[in-house]
Structures are given as C-alpha cells and as structure tokens.
C-alpha atoms as one frame of an Amber mdcrd trajectory, in Angstrom:
protein
 -59.589 -13.130 -26.993 -56.121 -12.220 -25.724 -54.750 -13.816 -22.573 -53.915
 -10.736 -19.783 -51.633 -10.435 -17.119 -52.202  -7.592 -14.297 -49.757  -6.662
 -11.949 -50.437  -4.134  -9.657 -49.689  -3.852  -5.809 -53.026  -2.182  -4.992
 -55.837  -4.880  -4.258 -58.652  -2.668  -5.662 -57.058  -1.757  -8.932 -56.125
  -5.891  -9.682 -59.669  -6.703  -8.824 -61.696  -4.258 -10.666 -59.537  -4.822
 -13.678 -59.679  -8.257 -13.483 -63.818  -8.557 -13.267 -63.665  -6.022 -15.838
 -61.805  -7.645 -18.466 -63.000 -11.028 -17.726 -66.605  -9.741 -18.426 -65.313
  -9.113 -21.894 -64.272 -13.016 -22.357 -60.661 -12.229 -21.780 -58.781 -14.843
 -19.650 -57.090 -12.376 -16.710 -54.243 -13.484 -14.393 -53.155 -11.089 -11.558
 -50.115 -10.518  -9.434 -49.537  -8.204  -6.694 -45.983  -7.076  -7.504 -43.113
  -8.063 -10.049 -41.468 -10.621  -8.273 -45.132 -12.650  -8.401 -45.572 -12.135
 -11.737 -41.835 -13.581 -12.965 -42.986 -16.574 -11.221 -46.521 -16.624 -12.994
 -45.010 -15.827 -15.800 -43.153 -19.078 -15.817 -46.014 -20.901 -16.709 -48.360
 -18.360 -19.177 -47.721 -16.375 -22.053 -50.252 -13.258 -21.987 -50.445 -11.230
 -25.056 -51.077  -8.257 -23.324 -49.569  -7.228 -19.560 -50.613  -4.334 -17.218
 -48.029  -2.961 -15.035 -48.088  -1.069 -12.113 -44.664   1.326 -12.140 -44.313
   1.781  -8.407 -44.924  -1.063  -6.386 -42.373  -3.134  -3.635 -40.631  -6.552
  -4.871 -39.584  -5.809  -7.985 -40.836  -2.269  -9.561 -42.444  -1.753 -12.735
 -39.952  -0.355 -14.476 -37.270  -3.335 -13.735 -40.111  -5.747 -14.146 -40.419
  -3.964 -17.762 -36.908  -4.120 -18.672 -36.934  -7.880 -17.837 -40.160  -8.445
 -20.269 -38.145  -6.425 -22.907 -35.162  -8.924 -22.485 -37.255 -12.488 -22.354
 -37.330 -14.003 -25.615 -40.259 -15.394 -24.889 -42.407 -12.168 -23.609 -40.542
  -9.776 -25.181 -43.301  -9.312 -27.493 -46.240  -8.629 -25.397 -47.765  -5.903
 -25.618 -46.922  -3.614 -22.519 -49.243  -1.115 -20.782 -47.514   0.693 -17.645
 -50.652   2.119 -15.065 -49.256   4.658 -12.369 -50.369   7.726 -10.842 -47.516
   9.357 -11.724 -47.672   8.917 -15.586 -47.897  12.748 -16.386 -45.684  14.180
 -13.886 -43.046  11.362 -15.127 -43.037  10.477 -18.735 -39.219   9.208 -18.438
 -40.172   6.746 -16.551 -42.740   5.218 -19.044 -39.971   5.673 -21.840 -37.570
   3.835 -19.727 -40.264   1.162 -19.852 -40.780   0.444 -23.539 -43.913  -0.010
 -22.867 -46.420   0.143 -25.857 -49.018   2.272 -23.973 -49.577   4.294 -20.661
 -52.551   4.418 -18.514 -53.071   6.746 -15.996 -54.678   5.951 -12.719 -57.416
   7.541 -11.763 -61.248   7.050 -10.862 -62.575   3.467 -12.051 -65.314   5.115
 -14.142 -62.502   6.741 -16.045 -59.904   3.751 -15.552 -62.194   1.259 -16.937
 -62.841   2.590 -20.403 -59.618   3.443 -21.190 -58.592   0.194 -20.144 -60.944
  -1.561 -22.290 -59.619   0.731 -25.376 -56.345   0.057 -25.112 -56.901  -3.748
 -25.033 -58.966  -3.249 -28.441 -56.623  -1.285 -29.992 -54.031  -3.439 -29.024
 -55.654  -6.441 -30.817 -56.427  -4.492 -33.918 -53.151  -3.638 -34.009 -51.732
  -7.274 -33.928 -49.994  -6.111 -30.368 -47.647  -4.179 -32.090 -48.351  -0.728
 -32.026 -47.686   2.019 -29.820 -49.868   4.861 -28.462 -49.261   8.076 -28.551
 -50.259  10.009 -25.348 -51.549   8.806 -21.505 -55.048   7.168 -21.707 -57.403
   7.779 -18.855 -55.511  11.296 -18.317 -58.416  13.494 -19.009 -60.730  13.130
 -16.493 -58.045  12.456 -13.493 -58.914  15.091 -10.551 -57.406  13.753  -7.443
 -53.765  12.459  -7.776 -52.728   9.733  -5.431 -49.080  11.027  -5.150 -47.852
  14.853  -5.332 -45.020  15.950  -7.772 -43.123  16.795  -4.601 -43.221  13.440
  -3.595 -42.229  11.872  -6.992 -39.189  14.555  -6.983 -38.060  13.195  -3.462
 -38.422   9.769  -4.743 -36.345  10.147  -8.097 -33.915  12.058  -6.187 -33.361
   9.225  -3.886 -33.436   6.988  -6.495 -30.540   8.690  -8.487 -28.195   8.744
  -5.179 -28.961   5.146  -5.018 -28.014   4.438  -8.713 -24.583   6.555  -8.577
 -23.541   4.537  -5.771 -20.043   2.420  -6.074 -21.422   0.005  -3.984 -24.020
  -2.859  -4.947 -27.117  -2.591  -3.319 -29.752  -5.723  -3.042 -33.180  -5.948
  -1.873 -33.741  -9.253   0.011 -37.473 -10.610   0.898 -38.188 -12.655   3.648
 -37.836 -15.772   1.553 -34.035 -14.818   0.548 -35.079 -13.640  -3.181 -33.879
 -10.641  -4.519 -36.241  -8.032  -5.644 -34.149  -4.860  -6.392 -30.492  -4.102
  -7.670 -29.312  -0.631  -7.983 -26.574  -0.091 -11.369 -23.364  -1.242  -9.361
 -24.609  -4.812  -8.264 -24.909  -6.828 -11.156 -21.356  -5.014 -12.248 -19.985
  -6.282  -8.967 -21.329  -9.846  -9.287 -20.507 -10.149 -12.626 -23.923 -11.452
 -13.545 -26.986  -9.511 -15.920 -29.817  -7.936 -14.186 -32.434 -10.139 -15.309
 -30.306 -13.346 -13.732 -29.911 -11.458 -10.461 -33.785 -10.200  -9.901 -36.239
 -12.977  -8.902 -33.449 -15.125  -8.083 -32.794 -16.371  -4.332 -29.829 -14.889
  -3.050 -27.602 -17.887  -2.527 -27.768 -18.902  -6.601 -25.864 -15.615  -7.295
 -22.746 -17.311  -5.819 -20.854 -20.628  -6.428 -21.434 -23.894  -4.264 -18.580
 -22.834  -1.734 -20.035 -19.550  -0.944 -23.474 -20.385  -0.434 -23.507 -21.541
   3.158 -21.487 -18.375   3.978 -23.712 -16.206   2.640 -27.121 -17.933   4.207
 -25.006 -17.577   7.578 -24.944 -13.804   6.935 -28.464 -13.714   6.176 -29.280
 -16.037   9.422 -26.833 -13.833  11.425 -29.494 -10.671  11.266 -26.908  -8.329
  10.748 -23.990  -6.577  12.511 -21.195  -8.930  10.566 -19.449  -8.874   7.501
 -18.755 -11.391   5.136 -15.622 -11.362   2.388 -15.841 -13.600  -0.832 -13.090
 -13.927  -3.495 -14.793 -13.177  -6.878 -12.437 -14.053  -9.511  -9.289 -11.364
  -8.800 -11.561  -9.215  -6.760 -12.385  -9.197  -3.175 -16.434  -8.364  -2.253
 -17.384  -7.348   0.902 -21.259  -8.473   1.986 -23.050  -6.748   4.741 -26.624
  -7.368   5.485 -28.871  -4.875   6.971 -32.328  -6.242   8.023 -36.076  -4.233
   7.736 -38.171  -4.027  11.022 -40.385  -6.500   9.475 -39.234  -8.602   6.820
 -36.600  -9.168   4.449 -33.329  -6.409   4.242 -30.805  -4.840   1.746 -27.407
  -6.556   1.186 -24.558  -3.965   0.663 -21.845  -5.136  -1.796 -18.698  -3.390
  -1.614 -15.528  -4.398  -3.896 -12.268  -4.162  -1.012  -9.738  -5.465  -3.222
  -7.415  -2.362  -3.302  -8.406  -1.548  -0.072  -7.099  -4.883   1.618  -4.299
  -4.907  -1.002  -3.679  -1.230   0.674  -3.989  -2.059   4.158  -1.782  -5.326
   3.584   0.907  -2.772   1.934   0.653  -0.886   5.345   0.900  -3.520   7.762
   4.150  -5.063   5.699   5.534  -1.651   6.178   5.147  -1.408   9.473   6.273
  -5.138   9.841   9.522  -3.966   8.073   9.812  -1.159   9.956   9.973  -3.444
  13.385  12.009  -5.791  11.989  14.325  -2.659  11.098  14.367  -1.740  15.105
  15.247  -4.975  16.095  18.400  -5.427  13.459  19.399  -1.977  14.419  19.450
  -3.334  17.910  21.277  -6.604  17.101  23.685  -4.853  14.702  24.575  -2.288
  17.643  25.160  -4.873  20.359  27.174  -6.932  17.946  29.526  -3.877  16.872
  30.400  -3.432  20.349  31.326  -7.165  20.457  33.390  -6.845  17.623  34.972
  -3.798  18.826  36.514  -5.666  21.957  37.650  -8.872  19.680  39.244  -6.408
  17.068  40.392  -4.041  19.573  42.230  -7.056  21.478  43.900  -8.566  18.463
  45.489  -5.636  17.464  46.779  -4.953  20.752  48.327  -8.380  20.696  50.005
  -7.891  17.373  51.386  -4.569  18.302  53.517  -6.513  20.977  54.443  -9.333
  18.679  56.544  -9.185  15.663  55.375 -10.450  11.937  57.360 -13.701  12.429
  55.403 -15.031  15.467  53.169 -18.023  14.777  50.593 -16.098  16.068  50.793
 -13.191  14.335  49.155 -14.391  11.013  46.062 -15.881  13.098  45.669 -12.454
  15.238  45.313 -11.246  10.841  42.661 -13.794  10.058  40.898 -12.610  13.553
  41.393  -8.743  12.388  39.856  -9.674   8.694  37.114 -11.798   9.972  35.861
  -9.341  11.977  35.904  -6.929   9.002  33.686  -9.089   7.289  31.040  -9.271
  10.161  31.431  -5.504  10.329  29.809  -5.722   6.553  27.005  -7.675   7.632
  26.265  -5.481  10.161  26.554  -2.725   8.079  23.787  -4.262   5.989  21.347
  -4.729   9.068  22.102  -0.890   9.890  21.652  -0.043   6.226  17.963  -2.086
   6.326  17.423  -0.219   9.495  17.951   3.112   8.404  20.758   3.745  10.191
  23.634   3.547   7.327  24.145   7.300   6.072  27.465   7.930   7.456  28.403
  11.125   5.618  25.840  13.346   3.348  27.221  14.937   0.583  25.907  15.775
  -2.656  26.594  13.345  -5.325  26.513  12.980  -9.420  24.293   9.717 -10.051
  25.383   9.393 -13.485  28.695   9.147 -12.391  27.783   6.731  -9.648  26.100
   4.631 -11.645  28.849   4.393 -14.199  31.578   3.617 -11.979  29.493   1.035
  -9.829  28.728  -0.624 -13.188  32.462  -0.896 -14.658  33.409  -2.308 -11.295
  30.793  -4.837 -11.503  31.417  -5.801 -15.411  34.912  -6.508 -14.864  33.748
  -9.504 -12.301  30.930 -10.533 -14.936  32.599 -10.095 -18.141  29.637 -12.738
 -19.473  26.765 -10.217 -18.967  25.928  -7.253 -21.210  25.903  -3.956 -19.536
  24.023  -1.051 -21.169  23.814   2.840 -19.849  20.632   4.760 -20.477  21.399
   7.873 -18.490  19.691  11.231 -18.824  22.210  14.078 -19.311  21.673  16.987
 -16.945  20.342  15.072 -14.206  20.075  16.693 -11.130  22.044  15.554  -7.968
  21.096  13.646  -4.729  22.008  14.277  -1.238  23.396  11.158   0.338  26.065
   8.752   1.672  28.574   7.922  -0.977  29.155   4.542   0.536  25.741   3.317
   1.174  24.663   4.514  -2.475  27.144   2.603  -3.884  26.486  -0.321  -2.044
  22.540  -0.213  -2.931  23.930  -0.132  -6.696  25.878  -3.060  -6.263  23.702
  -5.217  -4.196  20.797  -4.682  -6.876  23.646  -5.596  -9.257  24.476  -8.687
  -7.929  21.096  -9.603  -7.465  20.694  -9.104 -11.257  23.790 -11.136 -11.888
  22.447 -13.983  -9.591  19.270 -14.079 -11.896  21.456 -14.685 -14.754  24.056
 -17.479 -13.820  24.076 -17.941 -17.587  24.573 -14.527 -18.370  22.423 -12.145
 -19.763  21.357  -8.334 -20.493  21.880  -5.617 -17.789  20.260  -2.271 -18.341
  20.989   1.014 -16.105  19.106   4.070 -16.494  18.828   7.379 -14.753  16.245
  10.160 -15.453  14.688  13.240 -13.437  10.655  12.837 -12.376   8.344  14.220
 -10.669   6.462  12.683  -7.415   3.165  12.110  -9.346   5.380   9.163 -11.392
   6.043   7.377  -8.220   3.732   4.273  -7.029   4.549   4.503  -2.859   2.366
   1.896  -1.752  -0.165   2.964   1.208   1.869   5.903   1.341   1.396   9.526
  -0.776   4.672  10.119  -2.259   6.494  13.474  -0.765   5.590  16.135  -3.478
   9.032  17.093  -5.289  11.404  16.400  -7.798  12.981  12.863  -7.806  16.326
  11.274  -9.636  14.983   7.950 -11.208  17.453   4.835 -10.885  16.549   1.541
 -12.794  18.179  -1.295 -12.679  16.643  -4.033 -15.429  17.867  -7.588 -15.790
  16.764 -10.201 -18.423  17.026 -13.269 -15.541  14.654 -15.513 -14.153  12.105
 -13.374 -12.761  10.149 -13.559  -9.207   6.412 -15.063  -8.601   4.254 -12.864
  -6.647   4.882 -14.509  -3.091   8.931 -13.496  -3.882   7.969 -10.417  -4.836
   6.190  -9.516  -1.306   9.054 -10.993   0.699  12.528  -9.720  -1.064  13.105
  -7.106   0.865  12.890  -9.001   4.405  16.276  -9.111   6.284  17.303 -13.300
   5.808  14.974 -14.011   3.246  16.701 -15.577   0.400  16.113 -18.300  -2.676
  19.435 -19.440  -2.348  20.845 -22.352  -1.328  22.119 -22.722   2.235  25.189
 -20.628   2.613  25.170 -19.009  -0.249  23.425 -15.837   0.893  22.873 -14.079
   3.904  19.352 -12.427   2.963  20.439  -8.943   3.897  21.385  -7.521   0.072
  17.758  -6.451  -0.869  16.810  -5.460   2.455  19.449  -3.151   2.922  18.534
  -1.669  -0.090  15.200  -1.108   1.362  16.692   0.612   4.087  19.106   2.719
   2.430  16.133   4.131  -0.119  13.728   4.469   2.958  17.051   6.063   4.779
  17.632   8.800   2.011  13.928   9.930   1.988  13.040   7.654  -1.267  11.021
   5.349  -2.621  11.390   2.145  -4.189   9.357  -0.032  -6.479   9.898  -3.634
  -8.301   8.318  -5.238 -11.149   8.889  -8.835 -12.028   7.347 -11.925 -13.519
   8.601 -15.753 -13.542  11.192 -16.178 -17.003  10.393 -12.413 -17.506  13.416
 -10.629 -15.404  13.188  -8.128 -13.002  13.484  -4.103 -12.920  14.371  -2.151
  -9.821  13.145   1.209  -9.916  14.611   3.667  -6.922  13.384   6.949  -6.400
  15.824  10.053  -4.765  14.732  13.228  -3.987  16.577  15.589  -6.312  18.959
  18.466  -4.693  19.714  21.859  -5.922  22.130  22.499  -2.771  26.076  23.016
  -3.568  28.546  21.137  -2.263  29.364  22.065   1.513  32.275  24.894   2.605
  35.473  22.952   3.838  35.598  23.625   7.368  37.927  25.941   9.057  41.150
  24.568  10.473  40.900  23.688  14.227  43.076  25.502  16.686  46.458  24.475
  17.741  46.373  21.344  20.077  46.504  21.669  23.823  50.402  20.711  25.613
  49.225  17.593  27.185  47.154  14.776  25.377  44.526  13.743  27.751  41.743
  12.061  26.285  38.015  11.238  28.367  36.866   7.987  27.182  32.835   7.577
  27.911  31.465   4.111  27.244  29.062   1.926  29.114  30.656  -1.277  27.860
  33.582  -2.352  29.837  35.043  -4.571  27.241  34.896  -1.631  24.730  36.301
   0.725  27.422  39.198  -1.473  28.268  40.323  -2.337  24.480  39.662   1.601
  23.846  41.427   2.920  26.574  44.627   0.470  25.552  44.605   1.768  21.885
  44.374   5.018  23.172  47.341   4.504  25.359  49.492   3.053  23.053  48.903
   6.296  21.023  49.939   8.208  23.259  47.022   9.327  25.074  46.541   9.619
  28.983  42.926   8.091  29.233  40.711   9.019  31.716  37.892   6.214  31.728
  34.357   6.924  32.684  31.642   3.873  32.503  28.270   6.398  32.543  27.262
   9.743  31.238  26.943  11.226  35.141  30.664   9.660  35.853  31.770  11.437
  32.663  30.334  14.590  33.731  32.191  14.245  37.518  35.506  13.818  35.913
  35.510  16.424  33.386  34.348  18.488  36.317  37.521  17.493  38.253  40.270
  17.640  35.003  38.787  19.965  32.953  42.163  22.108  32.270  44.022  18.759
  31.476  41.276  17.177  28.879  42.001  17.749  25.180  38.940  15.951  23.884
  36.145  13.583  24.578  35.722  10.078  23.079  31.703   9.669  23.827  29.859
   6.462  23.308  26.092   7.439  22.109  23.733   4.667  23.586  23.869   4.617
  27.431  21.756   3.912  29.908  20.723   6.490  32.363  22.389  10.043  30.976
  22.445   9.213  27.155  25.234  10.237  25.003  23.275  13.065  23.479  22.752
  14.420  26.909  26.222  14.175  28.143  27.454  16.082  24.849  24.565  18.733
  25.036  25.958  19.440  28.717  29.383  19.175  28.075  29.639  21.744  25.410
  27.722  24.279  27.850  30.626  23.618  29.786  33.094  24.258  27.075  31.779
  25.499  24.086  35.453  24.498  22.285  35.615  20.849  23.572  36.088  18.512
  21.026  33.935  15.669  20.743  34.214  12.536  18.966  31.008  10.257  18.697
  31.414   6.909  18.871  28.585   3.849  18.313  27.599   0.607  17.253  24.959
   2.157  15.000  25.994   4.472  11.977  26.067   8.141  12.024  22.479   8.565
  10.905  20.132  10.585  13.398  21.134  11.663  16.300  24.567  11.921  15.718
  24.395  13.651  12.401  22.514  16.172  14.497  25.513  16.179  17.063  27.712
  16.764  14.370  25.394  19.350  12.689  26.098  21.256  16.156  29.735  20.878
  16.763  30.870  17.642  17.145  34.464  17.119  15.820  34.458  13.203  14.083
  32.460   9.929  14.364  33.933   6.624  14.639  31.641   3.340  13.882  32.205
   0.466  16.224  34.185  -1.725  15.343  37.286   0.374  14.608  40.802  -0.154
  14.299  43.941   1.203  15.633  45.045   3.083  12.671  41.422   4.558  12.166
  41.282   5.640  15.732  44.743   7.462  15.149  43.738   9.062  11.636  40.413
  10.841  13.608  42.644  11.775  16.326  45.592  13.095  14.562  43.094  15.462
  11.681  41.500  16.422  15.405  44.303  17.019  17.469  47.341  16.890  15.326
  50.708  14.392  15.520  51.882  13.501  18.528  54.602  15.700  19.854  56.244
  13.265  21.726
C-alpha cells in the first residue's frame, strides 16, 4: 500500500482524508502548510502527496515546484486539492501535478480521493489524469471567482516588482519569495524557501540580519553581495513574522556618490576661486612695485636683474592662480568661435616638439562644428591633458588625439542628465600606466597628484575639469592599470558666426584723468603709480560709495574709470551700472583677481570697454588704455 502525505491548512480536511485513507490500509502523514511538509519530507518518502493550492507558509504552487525539483521526491504522484481548481486551471498546470481534486462536500471529496489513489497505484504512480476529480457535484464554492481574480492580480503585481520580497515566519524561516528575490540573493528558489533567513547570507552578515529582524522594523541594512549593494528593510506583521524587502541600490548609491563628489568639487572650486582672487591682489602689489622700481633704474644697476626675477616669479605664480581659476570655472577671458581641429593640430604640434619619444596620431573628423570658448583656456585644457598623458609614458608610447561630432545621448554625465543638443567630442588616449579606481575618483581634485613631492602641483587635471564645466561641457575618463587612459571632452557645438569688429571709439578727451577704484590699498597705490607714469592724472577711491562721490565732483574731467569688481559694500557691478546711468558714454576698464567669466562677461556685453586680470604689468595697462583713449598727447 502506498505511503501518503496530506498537506492542507484546513484541519477538517486533513482529519477527514487522513482517517479515510488510513481505513483503506495506507500509512498517512499530515502537514498544515508547505513549511511543515518540507520538514516532514526530510524523513519520509511518500508515493502520493495531496497538496492544497492555497495555504500559508509556502503555498501549494511553490511546494509543488520544490517537489518536482527534488531528486528524492520528484517522482511522487502529486494531487492538488483546491476550491479554485475549476476557476484557475492554470494554477494546476503550474504545479506539474498528476491529478487535481476539487474541494467540496465530503461525500464527494472522499470517493474522488480514493479513486485517485487507486488509479495512481494502477499506473505505477506515473500517470497523469485528465480533468478534475470531484467536480461534478460541487454546489457551494469556498471562494468566489471575483476574489480569485483579485488574488491573481495582487500576485501578478508582486511577481513583477524589481524589489525582492521574502515572507518570514516568527521563527525566522522563509515561506514566500517573489520572482525577484532569488536573483537578488543569487540563490535558487529551493535554496531559499523553508530556510532560516540568516543562512541565506554569509557568516559575517548573519548577525546584522538577525539584529534587523530583532529591531522590529523601521531600520535599513545594506550588505555587499559580490559587486552589488543590497538594501534590506523589515516590516513585521501585527501577529507573527513579517516581510523582508530586498532592493539592489548599487546604481543609486553610485549616483549619490557622484552627486556628493560633484558638490564637493563645487565647494572646493568656490574656495579655490577666493584664494586665487586674494592671491592675485597680492601679486599685483608685488609686480607693480617691482616694475616701478625697474623704471627708475638703469639696466646695469645691481638690483635690476633681481627685480626682473621677481617679475618672472610673479608671472609663474599667476599661471598657478590661473589654474585655480580654471578649476573654479572662472577662467574664460575672451569667448570666440573656435575651430577645434585647428586647436588640436597646433597644440599637438607644440607638445610633440618637446616629447619626441612619443608617437602622436591625429584622428580628426572633417567638417567638425565649431565651439564657442576661450582660446587660451582650451589650449591650456588640451596641453594639460597631453602633459598628463606624457607623464604616464615616461619611456615613450603612443598618444592619439581624436575629434568628432555627437549627440547628447552619447554622453554619460554622471548624476546629471546632459543638456540636449549637438556636441564636439575631443579625446586624448595614451598607452601609459593607467589608473586604478581610487585614483580615477580623485584625479580632478585640486592639489591631488600621484607624482613625487615637488614634481607636480595637482592643478593640471583640476583646471581641465573646471575649464570643461565653465564652457558648459562634460568630461569622461576611462582607465585601468596597465591599459592606458582616455579622456573624453564634450563641448557644446556652435552655429554662431564670429562677431563683427566693434566700431572705433570716439576721440579722447583733452585731459587724461582716470578714476581708479579698488578696496585693496596696496593695489590702489601701485596701480596709481603705474597710471601716473603713463601720464594720467589719477583720482583714487577705495570704495564704491567714494567712487560715486569722486565722479560726481569731477565728472567733466574724468576720461575713464578703472574699476575693481569685487569690493565690500557697494560692489563693482553696482558702481558700473550707476556710473553708466550718469554717463552712458563713459569708458570703464574692469579689473579683478578673478577672470572675466560671469559678472565681468555680462558687463562687457553691456558696454564695459576692457578687462584686465590682476596682476597686470605696466605694458599691459598701457596697451589697454592706449587702445581705449589713444596715445598720450604729451
């Protein structure tokens, strides 16, 4: 006589079938749900198993799937019993059952169950019975069609979720897993169901998972599963057990990290710009005084060469502050329409003369759209990338520079969606030592360098980053140790033609009187001396408020104004706007420790005559004012 297992959550059904089949001489075992059945099946091998479709703690469908995958129990004769067998035949098919038995009155259920057991024995427990036994006399259903449809809809929603869902009993065992859970855990369904939750995780994580369940909800745990980061959140039921929600947050955390890094870079950029501005004011005082002293000395004077060296070192320091301003996106001096292919050719040619051991290849797209940008800054960008590539190939190698047009959809902009439109793509690829992931994450930070002490400032790639961002572009890096590096720059393509030349300025006034406005006393003094040596009468003002008072008192005398943009109180922008309201034809030369980008660009567009970045030389000052007012008539 076959050994039989009856799995049903309804105690009356279990008792009825158990007694009925035992009277026929069968050995009968019972289980109230799928979890209990799996525990029992570890010690018995029944030939016939009756499985209720709808029950808690591992339902009938999941239990049947596990049985058909079991090397021990896969040959058992499965009979699914359910009140919805007629309404949901697809559930029966999913179970891969040998037969189906419809729940109904015991007077119908009993004989039908006996017939199935006898048929199973007669077929050697291998046949598949067509139709549903016990269906012909069912009058009262235990579940309505509408309720069944609602259940199926909810199951479909749960199975389609990207998040994994595990139902946990009060003892911590898994009794349900949706379709996403096995993939997220990297385990088969049969390895998950009926298993204690902690055993699904490696030893170091089990205590943390146990603490999560003990906390009773409201907390989140993140674990690493290979290269993926998995979030676990537990939601307890009111009674016993609960639901564990699994979510792959790898990409989200990666995007959050990029966003935090972008914000950090922005903050560092603001700090760098402030340092560069103040430092340029100091350099202005040093350079100006050195040049004024040189003007009073002959070239044979013993201190003349020392003063020249001071000037050279100030210019070197100015280049460093220029890198800082480039990083902070305040490095665009003069925006024009540029041919990127020409820029690449000329920069590559200049670099190639200094590194003859490097083979340079150009792959430039013909008919490339122009870009709008500052020539000096974009030259610096390319040169910094070439120098960086050269440093990665100390013994020589191959350097490839390429250009092409592309759309915004070809840009990976990190946490930010790139602006729609066409872009010019410039790429610099080397065959050097490459970079690991930790280095790639920090290469655009100012002062970060992998070079020995004294061999690099850590500002080259930082300024590249700032220049690209300042031009509304994007940058990508691809590199691995031993496989070289590729930097890809994306700049907005332009269809703008070069601007027309401005009309010649009107004749200068007869008296060369200039209002000089700067809140730094050192700059005010040295710039005033420079202007005096150039033949100007200088009216100094150390604040915006004082500048307006001096201008009002000397309006008919003043030929031009030299105005610092960054001042406390009344800013240079406000002073400019008020002066232009008083005299729309007034020539105003802007000066700043920052570059011309931002407010200065806006004022230049509104009619400011010129821009000088501190520190400037007497020669640069003379050229700017001569172009504006004409040569000194004296």
